[in-house]
N, C-alpha and C positions, 0 to 999 in steps of 0.2 A: 504494499499499499504506500501511497505518496502522502507526505505530510501536507504540502500545499500545492495545488495545481492551478496554474493560470493558463487558460485556454482561450485565446481570441479576445482577451480583455485589453484595455488600453490604460496606461498611466496607473497601474496598480502599485500599492505600497505595502510591503510585507516587513514589519519592524518588530524587533525585540522578542522573538519567539524562541523557545527551546524545543527542538525537534529530535527525538530519539527513535532510531529504527529498532526493529525486532532482531535482537542478537541470536535468537534461536534459529534463524534462517541463515543460509550461506549468503555471502555478500552479493552474489549475482542474482539472488532471489529477492533481495530487499528492494524496496521502493526508494525513490530519491527524496531528499528532504523537501526541496522545492523544484517542481517542474514547470517550465515556461514554454508554451508553444504559441507562436505568433501573437505575442503580447507586448507590443511596442511601448516604450516609455516606462516599463516596470522598474521599480526600485526594491531591491532585497537588501536590507540593511540591519546591522546589529542583532543578528540571529546566532544561535548556538546550535549547530547541527552535527549529529554524530550517529554512528552505527547504521547508516543507510547504504545505498549503492553510491550515488553521487550527492554532494551537498546541495549544489544547484546545478540542474541540467536545463539548458536552454536550447531551443531548436527553432529556426526560422523566425527570428525576432529581430528587433533593432532598437537602438537608443536606450539600452538598459543599463542600470547601475547596480553593481553588487559590491557593497562597501561595508567594512566594519564587522564582518561576520567571522565566526570561529568554526572551523571544520575539523573534525577528529574521527579517526578510524573509519575512513571511507575509501572507495575506489578513487574518485577524484573530488577534490574540494569544490572546484568550479569546472564544469564541463560545457563548453560553449561550442555549439555547432550552427553554422550559417546564421550567426548573430552579429550583425555589422554595427559600426558606430556606437560602440558600448564601452563601459568602464568597469574594470575589476581593480578595486583599490582598497588599501588598508585592511585587508583580511589576514587572518592567521590560519594556517594549515598545519595540523600536527599529526604525524604518523598516518598519512594517507598514501596510497600507491602513487598518485600524482597530485601535487598541490593544486596547480592551475593548468587545465588542458584547454587551449584555445585552438579550435579546428574549423577550417573552411570558413573563416570569418575575416573581414577586413576592417581596418581603422579601429582597432581595439587599443585602449590604453590600459596597460597592466602596470600599476604603480603602487609603491609603498607596502606591498604585501610581504608577508613572512611565511616561509615554508620550512618546517622543522622535521627532520627524520623522514623524509619522503622515501618510500621503498624504491621507486624508479626515478622519477624526475620531479624537481621542485616546480619548474615551469616548462610546459611543452607547447610549442607553436607548430601546428601541422596545417600547411596550406593557409596560414595566416599572414596577410600581406598588409603593407602600408600601416603598420601598428607600431606602438611605442612600449618598450619594456624598460622602466627606469625606477631607480630607488627601491628595488626589491632586495630581500635578504633570503638566501637559501643556505641552510645549514644541514649537513649530513643527508646526502642523497647519492644514488648511483650516478646520476647526471644532474648537475645543478640546473642547467638549461638545455633543452633539446629542440633544435630547429629542423623540421623536416619539410623541405620544399617550401619554405617561408622566405618571402622576398620583400625587399624595399622596406625594411623595418629599422627602427632606431633603437639601439640597446646601449644604455649608459647609466653610470652611477649606481650599479648594482653591487651587492656584496655576496660573494660565493665562498663557502668555506667547508672543508672536510667532505668534498664530493669525490668520487672516483674519477669523474670527468667534469671539469668546470663547465665548458660550453661545447656542445656537439652540434656541428652543422652537417646536414646530409642533403 
């Protein structure tokens, strides 16, 4: 089951919730903390999300803001698919497979986030273009940042520490 599902809404505001998934299920069977489908202008802020599949999963949306959230023990803290012109800022990801997975999305700002003890990557940019990754901290991950076919991005003022690979471009 999903904690909050925004489907086709506009300018929704999700603030200050604690969303806890069912730990009796395998991670792949759990629902997302917040799922967003075609909900432009949505803001998901100051939430505490744990033990689900993805903290925030967004698909086919735009102009969204995900800020000030804490994500723990998930597959991905933020999983953005086909979500353009959006912001992922000032979140904390703790012990997730991937802290912030930005995929098939353009003009995303990923800033001021923290990813601690990510199993795979702190930040992953897959086919994410014309985006900015700045002021983030990634500590203890297999790869601090992984760029896969991601082009024309600005990456600066980040802090990467104790990762097997700091920055991986493919």
